[in-house]
N, C-alpha and C positions, 0 to 999 in steps of 0.2 A: 802527872808531872807537867810542870810549866817549863817550856823551853824558852830561855832568854837568848835570842839570836845574836850570835857574835859575828856581825858582818863588818868588822873592822872599825868600830866606833868606840867611844869611851863610855864611862859611867856604868859599867856592867856590875861591878861588885856591890854598889849601893842599891841597885835594883834587886839583886839577888838577896841581900840582907833584908830589905823591906818586905819582899814576898815571904821570906822565911819568918819574919816577925809577925805576920798575920796567919801563920799556920800552913803556908804553901810549901809544897815540895817542888823545888826549882833547880834548874841546871843551866849554866851558861854553855852554849854549844853551837857548832855549825856542822855537826855530824848528821848526815842524812838519816841514818837508822834511828838515832835518838829523837830527831825531830818528828819522824813518822809515828813514834810511840807517844808523842806529847798530846795532852788533852787541851792545852792552850798554849799560845805563843805570845811573847812580849817582844816588840820591836823597840829597842832602846833609842835614846834621843840625843846623843852628842856626836857631832861629826858632820861630814860634808855629804850632801844629797847624792852627787855623782858617784862617789865611792860606795855608799850604802846601797843605792839602787842597782848598781852593777852586780853586787854579790847577792842581793835579795832575789833578783830575777832567776838565779840559778837554782833556787829552792822553792820558788813560789808555788809550783804545782804540788809540792808536798804539804804546803800549809794552807792552801786556798780554802779548804773546807773546815779548818780548825779555827775556833774563836781566837781573835787577835786583839791585842791592846797595843796601839802605837803611841809612843811617848815622844812629844816634841818632834824631832826629825822623823821618828817612827810614824807619827801621824801624817806628816807631810808626804811620806812615801806612798800613801794611799791615793794621792792626787793624780790628775791627768798629766801635768807637767810642772816643772820647777824652773824658775829663772835665777837660781843661785849659781853664780859663776858659769853662765851660759844657759842654754836651753836643754833640759833633760826630761825625757819621758818618764812618768811615774807608772804606778800599777793601775791607775784609772778605776779603782773601786769606789772612790768618792770623787765624782767629776769636779774639777776645779783647778786652779793655778796657785802655785806657791810664789808669793811676791815678797820683795824686801819691804820692811816697814819704812814708810817715808820719813825723811829727815825732820819734817816739821813736827813730828810727834814728840820730839825731845831726844833723850839719849837712846842710841841704838848700839848695842843690843838692849832690848827691854829686859832688865834684870831686877828681880826682887819680887816682893809679895804684891799681889793684885787680886781684886774681887772677881769672882766668877758668878755670872748671873745665869741661872738655869732657865732655859726657854721652853723646854718640853720634857715630859717624863722620860726617864731612862733608868734601867736597872743599875747602870754604872753609878748613878747618883743617889741610890736608895739610902736614906738615913742621913743625907748631907743637906744642911740648911742652905737655902738660896742666899747668894751673895757671900758665901764663905771665901776665905782667902787661901790662895795657892801660890806656889813659888814658880816664877818664870825665868828662863834664860833663853832668849831667841832674837834673831834679827829678821826672820822671815815668818810669814803667816799664810794660812790656807784661805783662799777666797773661793767660796762654794755656795751652792743654792741653799736657801732657807730650810728646805726639807731635810737636809743632812745635819743641820746645826742643832746640837743639844744644849750648848751653853756658849755664852760670849763674854768677852772682856773688853773694857775700854782703856786704851792707851793712846790717846790722841785720835785714834780711829777705833771703831768697833771691829773686832775680829773674832772668828770662832775659836773658843778655847776648849770645846769638846764637840766631836762629830760622831756619827754612827751610820752605818749602812750594812744591813744584814748582820753577819758575825764579825764585822770590823768596827772596832771602837777606837777612837783616837782622842788624846788630850794634848793640848799645846803646852800645858804646865808640866812640872816634874812631880808626880805623886811621891816619889821616893825622897824628895826634899821638902815635902809639904806637911810634915808632922802628922798629927792625928787625922786630919781630913784626907790627906794623901794616902795614908794607910787604909782608910775606909774605901777609897776608890779601888785599891788593890784587892781588898777583902771582897768587895762587890764583884770584881772581875773573876776571882776564884769561884764565887758562888755561881756566876754565869757559866763558867767552864764546867762545873760539876752538874749543872742542870742539863 
């Protein structure tokens, strides 16, 4: 079972439907016993860093060893700290900082389809062509070392659109809104979980 963590943010139903569409058994939950039984965890991606990290800390010890897919905000929670509405400490599994997109890039939030350039091999991107299009909605991005970056996107600046460290996988885009290619990301994550 895939646990979609309900830490007080939105977009839960669309992620649930997308996981089910690729054959996954998933449940939206914040129940400790259900999370313990999960084979994989999805950290959803709409909401405020401060609220989400506060709730995530309370269950982190239960999910630390489980494969995780962080989507948008969910990916940013992996960072050392975020500067969204103050300074907030993250989980520090992918060292780096969450920064606001600079105004000179154009419209913020960055919203819509954009190209994702794969920088290194990852099981998460198996079967996905380089420079495929994915759907983004975000005002902040993760700044981290090259060694963690799987893919990047250019929106006035280059930022990581996919990162990876151990059993922690993160994507800045929304796979549940990215049609066929997004569903392939979720399918690949299910395969990683089963392995």
